[in-house]
C-alpha positions in Angstrom: -30.1 -11.6 -9.4 -31.9 -8.2 -10.4 -30.9 -5.1 -12.2 -30.8 -2.6 -10.2 -32.9 0.3 -11.8 -31.0 2.8 -14.1 -27.6 1.2 -13.4 -26.5 -1.6 -15.4 -23.5 -2.5 -13.5 -25.8 -3.3 -10.3 -27.5 -5.9 -9.6 -29.6 -7.0 -6.1 -28.8 -10.5 -4.8 -32.1 -11.9 -4.1 -30.7 -14.0 -0.9 -28.9 -11.3 0.7 -30.6 -8.4 -0.2 -27.3 -6.7 -1.0 -26.0 -4.6 -4.4 -23.6 -6.4 -6.3 -21.1 -4.8 -9.1 -21.4 -7.4 -12.3 -19.2 -5.1 -14.4 -15.9 -7.8 -14.5 -13.9 -5.0 -16.0 -14.1 -2.1 -13.6 -13.6 -4.6 -11.0 -10.5 -5.9 -13.1 -9.6 -2.1 -12.7 -9.6 -2.0 -9.1 -8.0 -4.8 -8.3 -5.1 -3.8 -10.4 -4.9 -0.5 -8.9 -5.0 -1.5 -5.8 -2.2 -4.1 -6.7 -0.2 -1.2 -7.7 -0.9 1.3 -4.7 0.2 -1.9 -2.7 3.3 -2.4 -4.2 4.1 1.7 -4.0 3.4 1.4 -0.2 5.9 -1.2 0.5 8.4 0.3 -1.9 8.0 3.3 0.3 8.2 1.5 3.4 11.4 -0.1 2.0 13.0 2.9 1.6 12.2 4.5 4.9 13.4 1.2 6.5 16.7 1.7 4.6 17.0 5.9 5.2 16.0 4.9 9.0 18.8 2.1 8.9 21.5 4.8 7.3 20.6 7.4 10.0 21.5 4.5 12.6 24.9 3.9 10.8 25.4 7.4 10.5 24.9 8.0 14.3 27.1 5.3 15.1 30.3 6.4 12.7 29.7 9.8 14.2 30.2 8.3 17.8 33.2 6.3 16.6 34.5 9.7 15.4 34.3 11.2 18.6 36.1 8.7 20.4 38.7 9.0 18.2 39.2 12.6 18.4 38.8 12.6 21.9 41.3 9.6 22.6 39.3 7.1 24.5 
């Protein structure tokens, strides 16, 4: 691999002519950051699902209470 001019963290792959980040520390930071974001998103999705379930259950309870009040 050839180093990119004025940037020691990047190198050019001679086979594909693509530029590759060769800084392992920065790559590990990126992977860690991506993992944290993914876990956060999964947690938010779980909370949204829980909230939706609670809303549905509240609507069901409300409907049952209306039936009781109306004597059906």
